[in-house]
C-alpha positions as a printed NumPy array, in Angstrom:
array([[-20.306,  -8.531, -31.272],
       [-20.408, -10.513, -34.965],
       [-19.728,  -7.324, -36.68 ],
       [-17.287,  -6.437, -34.547],
       [-15.965,  -9.773, -34.939],
       [-15.713,  -9.064, -38.665],
       [-13.591,  -5.777, -38.728],
       [-11.463,  -7.594, -35.599],
       [-10.186,  -9.964, -37.877],
       [ -9.905,  -7.644, -41.487],
       [ -8.157,  -5.504, -38.907],
       [ -5.841,  -8.115, -37.385],
       [ -4.971, -10.07 , -40.9  ],
       [ -4.305,  -6.498, -42.321],
       [ -1.714,  -5.215, -39.498],
       [  0.142,  -9.214, -39.635],
       [  0.382,  -8.971, -43.41 ],
       [  2.591,  -5.621, -42.945],
       [  5.915,  -8.354, -42.101],
       [  7.966,  -5.163, -42.315],
       [  6.507,  -3.411, -39.509],
       [  6.072,  -6.422, -37.531],
       [  9.487,  -6.603, -37.976],
       [ 10.516,  -3.305, -36.823],
       [  8.142,  -3.79 , -33.511],
       [  9.217,  -7.236, -32.866],
       [ 12.894,  -7.043, -33.01 ],
       [ 13.202,  -4.446, -30.763],
       [ 11.117,  -5.607, -28.344],
       [ 12.864,  -9.028, -28.531],
       [ 16.376,  -7.9  , -28.242],
       [ 16.732,  -5.217, -27.258],
       [ 15.872,  -5.468, -23.46 ],
       [ 17.487,  -8.64 , -23.356],
       [ 20.826,  -7.534, -24.18 ],
       [ 21.153,  -4.299, -21.867],
       [ 20.53 ,  -6.837, -19.454],
       [ 23.391,  -8.915, -20.403],
       [ 25.517,  -5.927, -20.796],
       [ 24.633,  -4.962, -17.444],
       [ 25.766,  -7.941, -15.789],
       [ 28.939,  -8.056, -18.049],
       [ 29.903,  -4.701, -16.87 ],
       [ 28.822,  -5.969, -13.175],
       [ 30.958,  -9.283, -13.706],
       [ 33.737,  -6.925, -14.773],
       [ 33.476,  -4.905, -11.573],
       [ 33.314,  -7.926,  -9.199],
       [ 36.95 ,  -9.921, -11.637],
       [ 38.124,  -6.569, -10.453],
       [ 37.974,  -6.916,  -6.809],
       [ 38.679, -10.158,  -6.859],
       [ 42.442,  -9.26 ,  -8.462],
       [ 42.664,  -6.88 ,  -5.333],
       [ 45.093,  -5.063,  -7.694],
       [ 46.279,  -1.131,  -6.551],
       [ 47.314,   1.355,  -8.665],
       [ 49.576,   3.883,  -6.474],
       [ 52.358,   6.931,  -7.357],
       [ 55.1  ,   7.539,  -5.075],
       [ 53.73 ,   4.605,  -2.281],
       [ 57.873,   3.681,  -2.166],
       [ 57.584,   7.109,  -0.001],
       [ 55.549,   5.327,   2.575],
       [ 56.981,   1.555,   3.298],
       [ 54.63 ,   1.707,   6.327],
       [ 51.417,   2.004,   4.453],
       [ 52.713,   0.077,   1.204],
       [ 53.256,  -3.05 ,   3.978],
       [ 49.916,  -2.521,   5.287],
       [ 48.227,  -2.598,   1.628],
       [ 50.038,  -5.953,   0.932],
       [ 49.048,  -7.533,   4.253],
       [ 45.726,  -7.008,   2.441],
       [ 46.599,  -9.363,  -0.093],
       [ 46.356,  -6.442,  -2.767],
       [ 48.671,  -6.204,  -5.435],
       [ 50.77 ,  -3.229,  -6.286],
       [ 50.868,  -1.188,  -9.434],
       [ 52.427,   1.754, -10.98 ],
       [ 50.624,   4.326, -12.716],
       [ 51.645,   5.874, -15.71 ],
       [ 53.347,   9.042, -15.785],
       [ 50.436,  10.724, -17.349],
       [ 47.939,   9.031, -15.587],
       [ 46.071,  12.125, -14.956],
       [ 45.624,  12.695, -18.91 ],
       [ 44.339,   9.585, -19.596],
       [ 41.542,   9.556, -16.258],
       [ 40.115,  12.007, -18.382],
       [ 40.56 ,  10.31 , -21.485],
       [ 38.686,   7.508, -20.154],
       [ 42.034,   4.942, -20.881],
       [ 42.324,   4.416, -17.301],
       [ 39.972,   2.932, -15.723],
       [ 41.23 ,   2.82 , -12.194],
       [ 41.57 ,   5.73 ,  -9.671],
       [ 45.267,   6.078,  -8.611],
       [ 46.747,   6.927,  -4.804],
       [ 49.285,   9.328,  -5.06 ],
       [ 51.458,   9.722,  -1.731],
       [ 53.708,  12.736,  -0.87 ],
       [ 57.288,  12.126,  -0.636],
       [ 57.209,  13.116,   3.165],
       [ 54.646,  10.948,   4.182],
       [ 56.676,   8.815,   6.579],
       [ 58.889,  11.591,   7.811],
       [ 55.247,  13.243,   8.768],
       [ 53.852,   9.817,  10.044],
       [ 56.932,   9.644,  12.539],
       [ 56.744,  13.337,  13.707],
       [ 53.076,  12.798,  14.657],
       [ 51.47 ,  14.494,  11.849],
       [ 49.195,  14.04 ,   9.813],
       [ 49.884,  13.518,   5.63 ],
       [ 47.632,  13.807,   3.211],
       [ 47.377,  10.965,   0.496],
       [ 45.1  ,  11.975,  -2.501],
       [ 42.923,   9.51 ,  -4.364],
       [ 42.711,  10.713,  -7.72 ],
       [ 39.86 ,   9.92 , -10.159],
       [ 36.947,  11.195, -12.754],
       [ 33.502,  11.585, -11.827],
       [ 32.846,  11.072, -15.307],
       [ 34.523,   7.835, -15.428],
       [ 32.242,   5.765, -13.857],
       [ 34.641,   2.139, -14.209],
       [ 37.685,   4.457, -12.667],
       [ 34.987,   6.053, -10.182],
       [ 33.74 ,   2.704,  -8.698],
       [ 37.207,   1.704,  -7.692],
       [ 37.703,   4.513,  -4.696],
       [ 35.467,   2.643,  -2.425],
       [ 37.983,   0.112,  -2.376],
       [ 40.947,   2.691,  -1.919],
       [ 39.058,   3.728,   1.109],
       [ 38.57 ,   1.195,   2.875],
       [ 41.918,   0.255,   2.899],
       [ 43.304,   3.704,   3.841],
       [ 40.786,   3.704,   6.645],
       [ 41.952,   0.48 ,   7.879],
       [ 45.693,   1.815,   8.178],
       [ 44.145,   4.464,  10.339],
       [ 42.51 ,   2.131,  12.757],
       [ 45.756,  -0.13 ,  12.734],
       [ 47.809,   2.787,  13.253],
       [ 45.45 ,   4.496,  15.817],
       [ 45.144,   1.107,  17.418],
       [ 49.155,   0.787,  17.781],
       [ 49.508,   4.224,  19.439],
       [ 47.006,   3.997,  22.215],
       [ 48.098,   0.316,  23.177],
       [ 52.084,   1.67 ,  23.279],
       [ 50.781,   4.601,  25.493],
       [ 48.873,   1.871,  27.541],
       [ 45.513,   2.981,  26.906],
       [ 42.745,   0.315,  25.371],
       [ 42.235,   0.197,  22.234],
       [ 38.376,  -0.898,  23.447],
       [ 38.016,   2.849,  23.784],
       [ 37.844,   3.742,  20.266],
       [ 34.404,   1.651,  19.796],
       [ 32.273,   2.316,  22.761],
       [ 29.609,  -0.006,  21.032],
       [ 29.207,  -2.813,  18.485],
       [ 27.734,  -1.845,  15.129],
       [ 26.298,  -4.546,  12.801],
       [ 24.087,  -4.092,   9.946],
       [ 20.708,  -6.226,   9.111],
       [ 19.944,  -6.268,   5.617],
       [ 15.799,  -6.543,   5.46 ],
       [ 15.442,  -7.229,   1.736],
       [ 15.198,  -9.842,   0.428],
       [ 17.609, -11.745,  -2.241],
       [ 14.683, -10.829,  -5.238],
       [ 14.824,  -7.512,  -3.635],
       [ 18.376,  -6.832,  -3.803],
       [ 18.086,  -8.162,  -7.829],
       [ 15.395,  -5.574,  -8.689],
       [ 17.928,  -2.641,  -7.461],
       [ 19.703,  -4.337, -10.966],
       [ 16.905,  -5.336, -12.958],
       [ 14.724,  -2.216, -12.632],
       [ 15.076,  -1.885, -16.066],
       [ 13.062,  -4.627, -17.222],
       [  9.395,  -3.118, -16.538],
       [ 10.168,  -0.218, -18.953],
       [ 11.469,  -2.392, -22.044],
       [  7.866,  -3.731, -21.119],
       [  5.721,  -0.81 , -20.83 ],
       [  7.695,   0.138, -24.374],
       [  7.07 ,  -2.791, -25.87 ],
       [  3.093,  -2.172, -25.457],
       [  3.35 ,   0.744, -26.843],
       [  5.102,   0.505, -29.928],
       [  3.105,  -2.811, -30.534],
       [ -0.28 ,  -0.926, -30.886],
       [  1.201,   2.114, -32.158],
       [  1.579,   1.214, -35.703],
       [ -1.408,  -0.578, -35.626],
       [ -3.746,   1.443, -34.258],
       [ -2.523,   4.896, -36.712],
       [ -2.849,   2.083, -39.616],
       [ -6.652,   1.428, -38.857],
       [ -7.64 ,   5.093, -38.535],
       [ -5.332,   7.846, -40.369],
       [ -3.742,   5.265, -42.546],
       [ -7.224,   3.904, -43.548],
       [ -8.211,   7.846, -44.215],
       [ -5.344,   8.518, -45.79 ],
       [ -5.635,   5.724, -48.801],
       [ -9.639,   6.459, -48.574],
       [-10.673,   3.427, -47.432],
       [-12.481,   4.347, -44.137],
       [-15.262,   6.417, -45.408],
       [-16.585,   3.661, -47.585],
       [-16.112,   1.51 , -44.682],
       [-18.457,   3.838, -42.793],
       [-20.58 ,   3.826, -45.169],
       [-21.538,   0.032, -44.64 ],
       [-24.82 ,  -0.469, -42.491],
       [-22.942,  -1.819, -39.527],
       [-22.855,   0.44 , -36.319],
       [-20.081,   2.487, -36.095],
       [-19.506,   1.281, -32.484],
       [-19.086,  -2.397, -33.666],
       [-16.362,  -0.619, -36.21 ],
       [-14.574,   1.258, -33.315],
       [-14.853,  -1.979, -31.355],
       [-13.623,  -4.511, -34.13 ],
       [-10.503,  -1.825, -34.821],
       [-10.039,  -1.447, -31.414],
       [ -9.809,  -5.326, -30.237],
       [ -6.9  ,  -5.643, -32.873],
       [ -5.216,  -3.167, -31.847],
       [ -5.366,  -3.963, -28.41 ],
       [ -4.393,  -7.813, -28.957],
       [ -1.127,  -6.42 , -30.895],
       [ -0.035,  -4.553, -27.904],
       [ -0.301,  -7.5  , -25.783],
       [  1.2  ,  -9.949, -27.662],
       [  3.964,  -7.929, -28.416],
       [  4.48 ,  -7.378, -24.614],
       [  3.685, -11.296, -23.827],
       [  6.444, -12.064, -26.29 ],
       [  8.674,  -9.117, -24.658],
       [  8.354, -10.392, -21.03 ],
       [  9.008, -14.076, -22.55 ],
       [ 12.359, -13.056, -24.092],
       [ 13.814, -12.148, -20.588],
       [ 13.424, -15.923, -19.786],
       [ 16.192, -17.367, -22.278],
       [ 18.212, -13.75 , -21.254],
       [ 19.205, -15.308, -17.889],
       [ 21.571, -17.598, -19.689],
       [ 23.811, -14.567, -20.875],
       [ 24.247, -13.313, -17.472],
       [ 27.809, -13.124, -16.882],
       [ 27.541, -12.235, -13.252],
       [ 27.175, -15.177, -10.707],
       [ 25.401, -12.568,  -8.203],
       [ 23.003, -11.448, -10.254],
       [ 22.215, -14.864, -12.006],
       [ 22.114, -16.34 ,  -8.647],
       [ 20.011, -13.312,  -7.649],
       [ 17.708, -12.583, -10.749],
       [ 15.125, -15.676, -11.084],
       [ 12.567, -14.517, -13.625],
       [ 10.042, -17.913, -14.468],
       [  6.851, -18.032, -15.86 ],
       [  4.766, -16.541, -12.665],
       [  6.305, -13.591, -13.694],
       [  5.837, -13.689, -17.37 ],
       [  2.259, -14.285, -16.659],
       [  2.367, -11.486, -13.638],
       [  3.59 ,  -8.93 , -16.388],
       [  1.243,  -9.877, -19.232],
       [ -1.353,  -9.578, -16.982],
       [ -0.594,  -6.177, -15.542],
       [ -0.294,  -4.784, -19.115],
       [ -3.935,  -5.495, -20.673],
       [ -5.453,  -2.456, -18.943],
       [ -2.799,  -0.411, -20.338],
       [ -2.714,  -1.865, -23.55 ],
       [ -6.496,  -1.332, -23.58 ],
       [ -6.412,   2.58 , -22.327],
       [ -3.068,   3.315, -25.012],
       [ -4.994,   1.737, -28.084],
       [ -7.825,   3.742, -27.688],
       [ -6.161,   6.855, -26.938],
       [ -3.839,   6.559, -29.881],
       [ -6.967,   5.561, -31.905],
       [ -8.631,   9.157, -30.488],
       [ -5.73 ,  10.891, -31.335],
       [ -5.057,   9.895, -34.868],
       [ -9.121,   9.426, -35.742],
       [ -8.975,  13.486, -36.786],
       [ -5.613,  13.301, -38.806],
       [ -5.901,  13.26 , -42.746],
       [ -2.668,  11.468, -43.114],
       [  0.125,   9.016, -41.124],
       [  2.748,  11.187, -40.849],
       [  0.343,  13.741, -39.409],
       [ -0.702,  10.604, -36.941],
       [  2.76 ,   9.772, -35.973],
       [  3.447,  13.609, -34.651],
       [  0.344,  13.959, -32.792],
       [  1.542,  10.44 , -30.955],
       [  4.511,  11.595, -29.871],
       [  2.897,  13.354, -26.822],
       [  1.576,  10.178, -25.668],
       [  5.066,   7.993, -26.455],
       [  6.69 ,  10.853, -24.225],
       [  4.355,  10.729, -21.676],
       [  4.175,   7.09 , -20.929],
       [  8.128,   6.501, -21.643],
       [  8.969,   9.577, -18.804],
       [  6.364,   8.07 , -16.43 ],
       [  8.525,   5.122, -15.252],
       [ 11.206,   8.037, -14.354],
       [  9.275,   9.795, -11.664],
       [  9.719,   6.878,  -9.581],
       [ 13.336,   7.052,  -9.93 ],
       [ 13.266,  10.715,  -9.116],
       [ 11.452,  10.387,  -5.692],
       [ 13.677,   9.657,  -2.961],
       [ 10.737,   9.558,  -0.913],
       [  9.482,   5.675,  -1.657],
       [  6.288,   5.093,  -3.675],
       [  3.464,   7.195,  -3.201],
       [ -0.398,   6.189,  -3.837],
       [ -0.974,   8.358,  -6.51 ],
       [  1.073,   6.235,  -8.789],
       [ -1.214,   3.696,  -9.11 ],
       [ -3.574,   5.622, -10.919],
       [ -0.808,   7.029, -13.332],
       [ -0.617,   5.005, -16.839],
       [  2.9  ,   3.869, -16.976],
       [  3.941,   4.49 , -13.978],
       [  1.532,   2.083, -12.341],
       [  2.569,  -0.77 , -14.233],
       [  6.229,  -0.082, -13.785],
       [  5.513,   0.431,  -9.636],
       [  3.639,  -3.064,  -9.85 ],
       [  6.184,  -5.062, -12.035],
       [  9.086,  -4.181,  -9.777],
       [  7.254,  -5.208,  -6.913],
       [  6.84 ,  -8.516,  -8.621],
       [ 10.546,  -8.83 ,  -9.05 ],
       [ 10.924,  -8.086,  -5.506],
       [  9.057, -11.33 ,  -4.755],
       [  6.203,  -8.869,  -2.975],
       [  2.471, -10.46 ,  -3.379],
       [ -0.036,  -7.532,  -4.636],
       [ -2.957,  -6.859,  -3.543],
       [ -6.24 ,  -6.129,  -5.514],
       [ -6.441,  -2.693,  -3.721],
       [ -2.858,  -2.402,  -5.642],
       [ -4.007,  -3.667,  -9.048],
       [ -7.675,  -2.103,  -8.917],
       [ -6.255,   1.331,  -9.737],
       [ -4.58 ,   0.65 , -12.885],
       [ -7.992,  -1.241, -13.948],
       [-10.59 ,   1.197, -13.585],
       [ -7.802,   4.096, -14.947],
       [ -7.499,   1.792, -18.153],
       [-11.625,   1.057, -18.114],
       [-12.027,   4.823, -18.067],
       [ -9.253,   5.353, -20.608],
       [-11.301,   2.91 , -23.041],
       [-14.379,   3.768, -22.985],
       [-14.048,   7.709, -23.427],
       [-11.744,   7.317, -26.058],
       [-13.488,   4.996, -27.675],
       [-16.612,   6.93 , -27.666],
       [-14.551,  10.001, -29.066],
       [-13.918,   7.447, -31.748],
       [-17.028,   6.325, -32.471],
       [-18.433,  10.231, -32.459],
       [-15.761,  11.333, -35.042],
       [-16.265,   8.947, -37.268],
       [-20.343,   9.638, -37.246],
       [-19.423,  13.758, -37.914],
       [-17.061,  11.838, -40.811],
       [-20.113,   9.986, -42.428],
       [-22.13 ,  13.054, -41.96 ],
       [-20.156,  15.487, -44.008]])
């Protein structure tokens, strides 16, 4: 252990001495997540502000005084759409959907026919698409009012239209509703672990081989196991340190939230930071060992970088599985590195209490990956010395 400690301190000092690499790792880990969260809150705030303005853009609404009267009674402000509204919607210059009313709307309505109105939007224009629902709700309200008036004029009870009373009850907590919007946070922290360990893992193996300093190190009387453990400890510590800093960066990021509703729902404090960091320890240990195992056979740092793309791609895509599966979280999620940590961190954001049965699979997989990968690294080093 003394020899492993010596190697550990040496590798840690070498990693911290390379300030340019540290800055390339720390700046994205500390800034990208909070800035994206702030941008998301800005988008939500702009949508809330637009909903509060209650503006409706229309074409031909002067042909439908009945509908216009109803919309104005709903406290909406009616704006005329530009003549080239379709082109502006396609070009994402117009950010609101347009209600198009036909010229014979009122005549058809008085004749008992069903006039057709259009809500023109562009599915590629997300800001415009977000306003379609509000216009639909206004038109549904107009339909209900007209149907009620027609029944009342014929002496039919309006209650026949509503034989049952429907009420919604949302079981999700405030934190669970906020987690739907802040689900990007776990992904950024997982990537911070990966990139925090990546450079140090490649440099301590393939980098030293390229510089010609690995073979002299292996000629020392220190056991190869001690050398491997010392190098792995420094790499894993860097990954965990970057993960901790990335988690801490979301605490002041809450001050940047522009949406009052999101700011009230999103609560990320020291308890969440500690939980996130503890969940990353098995992942940091396993990933560090796997990256070293991939790089130990490489002759150059660039070759090791190319080989590590497999792990980078797999870990970055793992959290997407839960987004693409509408059936809910499966039990096997907890056995997949990256996906397990993403699932558990989302549970923390929802305010759920984690059980040991949820945490242990990730710990077992992390220990198993670490043991197998470090054994392979040690055996590769012995083979290098034998040659």
